[in-house]
C-alpha positions in Angstrom: -3.6 167.7 142.1 -2.2 166.4 138.6 0.3 163.9 138.6 2.2 164.1 135.3 4.4 162.0 133.7 6.4 162.7 130.5 7.7 160.0 127.4 8.8 160.2 123.8 11.9 161.2 123.7 15.6 160.0 122.3 18.3 159.9 120.2 17.1 161.5 116.6 19.0 162.8 113.4 18.2 166.4 111.6 15.3 166.5 109.9 13.8 163.9 112.1 10.4 163.5 114.2 9.3 163.2 117.7 6.0 163.2 118.8 6.2 163.9 123.1 3.3 162.7 125.4 2.1 163.7 128.8 -0.5 161.5 130.4 -1.6 163.2 133.2 -3.9 161.9 136.5 -6.1 164.0 138.8 -9.6 164.7 138.2 -9.1 168.8 137.4 -6.3 167.8 134.2 -9.6 169.5 132.1 -9.5 172.6 133.6 -5.2 172.8 133.4 -3.4 175.2 131.1 -1.0 173.5 130.2 3.1 173.8 128.2 6.3 172.2 127.0 9.1 173.6 128.3 13.2 172.2 127.5 16.2 172.9 129.4 19.6 172.8 126.7 22.9 171.8 128.8 24.4 174.7 130.3 21.2 177.0 129.6 17.8 177.9 131.2 14.3 176.1 131.0 12.4 178.4 128.5 9.2 177.8 127.2 8.2 176.3 123.9 5.3 175.8 123.8 1.4 176.1 126.1 -2.1 175.3 125.5 -5.6 176.3 127.3 -7.7 173.8 129.2 -9.9 173.9 126.4 -7.0 173.1 123.7 -9.0 176.1 122.3 -5.8 178.6 121.9 -2.2 178.3 121.6 1.7 179.6 121.3 5.0 178.4 120.7 8.1 180.0 120.6 9.3 181.8 117.5 12.4 178.6 117.3 9.8 176.0 116.9 6.9 178.1 114.8 6.5 176.1 112.1 7.7 172.6 113.3 6.1 172.4 116.9 2.6 171.5 117.2 0.9 170.9 120.7 -2.2 169.5 121.5 -4.4 167.5 124.1 -7.3 165.4 124.5 -8.7 165.7 126.9 -11.0 162.4 127.2 -7.2 160.2 127.1 -5.7 163.3 130.3 -2.9 163.7 127.5 -0.9 166.2 126.0 1.3 166.3 123.0 4.0 167.5 121.0 4.3 166.7 117.8 8.0 168.0 117.2 8.8 168.0 112.8 11.9 169.3 111.3 14.1 169.0 114.2 17.5 170.5 114.4 20.4 169.6 116.9 19.4 173.4 118.9 16.5 171.6 120.0 18.8 169.5 121.8 17.6 169.5 125.5 15.3 167.8 128.3 11.4 168.8 127.6 9.4 168.3 130.3 5.3 169.2 130.3 4.0 171.1 133.0 -0.1 172.3 134.5 -1.5 175.3 135.5 -3.8 174.2 138.6 -7.3 174.6 137.6 -8.5 177.3 135.6 -11.6 179.1 133.9 -9.1 181.0 131.9 -9.4 180.1 128.0 -5.6 181.5 127.9 -2.6 179.5 127.7 0.5 180.6 130.0 3.7 181.3 129.4 5.6 182.0 132.1 6.9 179.2 134.5 6.3 180.0 137.5 2.1 180.0 136.6 2.8 176.6 136.3 2.3 174.4 140.0 3.1 170.7 138.5 5.5 169.3 135.9 7.0 165.9 134.6 9.6 164.7 135.3 11.2 165.8 131.3 12.3 163.7 128.4 15.8 164.0 126.6 15.6 164.7 123.1 18.7 164.6 120.9 19.2 165.9 118.2 22.5 164.9 115.9 23.9 166.6 113.1 
């Protein structure tokens, strides 16, 4: 089992930065691929970024490429999403997610692959 607590959201202006954190508990964290998803009002939840269990492989949605950076510190059981140059269209509830234990070196982008979810943290970007 993995329990996830995401945090770091807030209200910022366009162009500002935020760093989201996802603190995990559970002995399988180090073998779990992880990801950040977001859900804007009235829209489906979409993948933002994903990272393999080792941190060696990462994925970014086209809309955030070059602005967001996903990382993880397995010693601290924590994953991060550094968000720079924020835009109003980044406004959403952001969720961290983790897979079950995996020996694959890949990231995962499909929501159905993830077994564990944080409660969500709201990011609002004003213009």
